[in-house]
C-alpha positions as CSV (number, residue, x, y, z in Angstrom):
1,M,0.0,0.0,0.0
2,A,1.4,3.4,-1.0
3,A,1.7,6.1,1.5
4,R,-0.4,9.3,1.0
5,F,0.6,12.8,1.8
6,K,-1.8,15.7,2.0
7,P,0.0,19.0,2.6
8,N,-1.4,21.5,5.0
9,R,-1.1,24.7,2.9
10,K,-1.9,27.0,5.9
11,G,0.9,25.3,7.9
12,I,3.3,25.6,5.0
13,G,2.5,29.3,4.7
14,E,3.1,29.8,8.4
15,M,6.4,28.0,8.2
16,L,7.5,30.2,5.3
17,R,6.8,33.4,7.4
18,M,8.1,32.4,10.8
19,P,10.8,34.5,12.4
20,G,13.5,31.8,12.0
21,M,12.9,31.7,8.3
22,Q,13.2,35.5,8.1
23,A,16.4,35.4,10.1
24,E,17.9,32.7,7.8
25,M,17.0,34.8,4.7
26,L,18.7,37.8,6.3
27,R,21.8,35.7,7.2
28,R,22.1,34.6,3.6
29,A,21.6,38.2,2.3
30,E,24.5,39.3,4.7
31,V,26.7,36.6,3.2
32,I,25.9,37.9,-0.3
33,K,26.5,41.5,0.8
34,S,29.9,40.6,2.2
35,V,30.9,38.9,-1.1
36,A,29.6,41.9,-3.1
37,Q,31.6,44.4,-0.9
38,A,34.7,42.3,-1.4
39,T,34.4,42.1,-5.2
40,S,33.1,45.7,-5.8
41,P,35.3,48.0,-8.0
42,V,36.8,50.8,-5.9
43,G,37.6,53.3,-8.6
44,G,40.8,54.8,-10.0
45,A,42.9,57.9,-9.4
46,G,40.3,60.1,-11.2
47,D,37.4,58.9,-9.1
48,P,36.0,61.7,-6.9
49,H,34.6,59.2,-4.4
50,P,36.8,56.1,-4.3
51,G,35.1,53.2,-2.4
52,H,31.7,54.8,-2.4
53,Y,30.2,52.0,-4.4
54,A,31.7,49.3,-2.2
55,S,30.4,50.9,1.0
56,S,26.9,51.4,-0.4
57,W,25.7,47.8,0.0
58,E,22.8,47.2,2.4
59,T,20.4,44.4,3.3
60,D,16.8,44.3,4.4
61,S,14.2,41.6,5.2
62,A,10.5,41.3,5.4
63,A,8.1,38.6,6.7
64,R,5.9,38.9,3.6
65,G,7.5,39.1,0.2
66,G,7.9,37.3,-3.0
67,R,5.5,37.4,-5.9
68,R,2.5,36.3,-3.8
69,R,3.7,38.1,-0.6
70,D,3.4,34.8,1.2
71,R,7.0,34.1,2.5
72,A,9.9,35.6,4.3
73,V,12.4,37.4,2.0
74,A,15.6,39.4,2.2
75,Y,17.0,42.0,-0.2
76,V,20.5,43.0,-1.1
77,R,20.9,46.4,-2.8
78,N,23.4,49.1,-3.6
79,T,22.3,52.6,-2.9
80,A,24.9,54.4,-5.1
81,H,23.1,56.3,-7.9
82,Y,25.3,54.7,-10.5
83,A,25.0,51.1,-9.2
84,R,22.9,49.9,-12.2
85,W,25.6,51.0,-14.6
86,V,28.3,49.2,-12.7
87,E,26.2,46.1,-12.7
88,Y,25.0,46.1,-16.3
89,G,27.6,48.4,-18.0
90,T,27.2,51.1,-20.6
91,E,28.3,51.6,-24.2
92,R,31.8,52.6,-22.9
93,V,32.1,50.7,-19.6
94,P,31.9,46.9,-19.5
95,A,29.4,45.3,-17.0
96,H,30.9,44.1,-13.7
97,H,27.9,42.0,-12.6
98,V,28.9,42.4,-8.9
99,L,25.6,41.4,-7.5
100,L,25.1,38.5,-9.9
101,R,28.5,37.1,-9.1
102,A,28.0,37.7,-5.3
103,A,24.7,35.8,-5.4
104,Q,26.3,32.9,-7.3
105,M,29.3,32.7,-4.9
106,G,27.6,33.6,-1.7
107,G,25.0,30.9,-1.9
108,R,27.5,28.0,-1.9
109,N,28.0,26.1,1.3
110,Q,27.2,29.1,3.6
């Protein structure tokens, strides 16, 4: 006789929003943030604010997030006004993909 499993959707939703889950999401975001800070370009001799990009990383978490707003989430973002151009590049500057690489490296065995 085969075993049957009927999921309790309300219980799964509660589990995805519990404080421990939010804390784990924030911990993982902090790991990604530290990798992003370590791999961020600092700027050259002509840069008026060297290190500003690297010091502008921040994390945040929420109990309700995601597409359906039904689970704990954490965010990693850079508040420098030019962060998107560092990440994706321009016609003259190549893309650095700092956040992409940090998410790929930061999620391993942490």
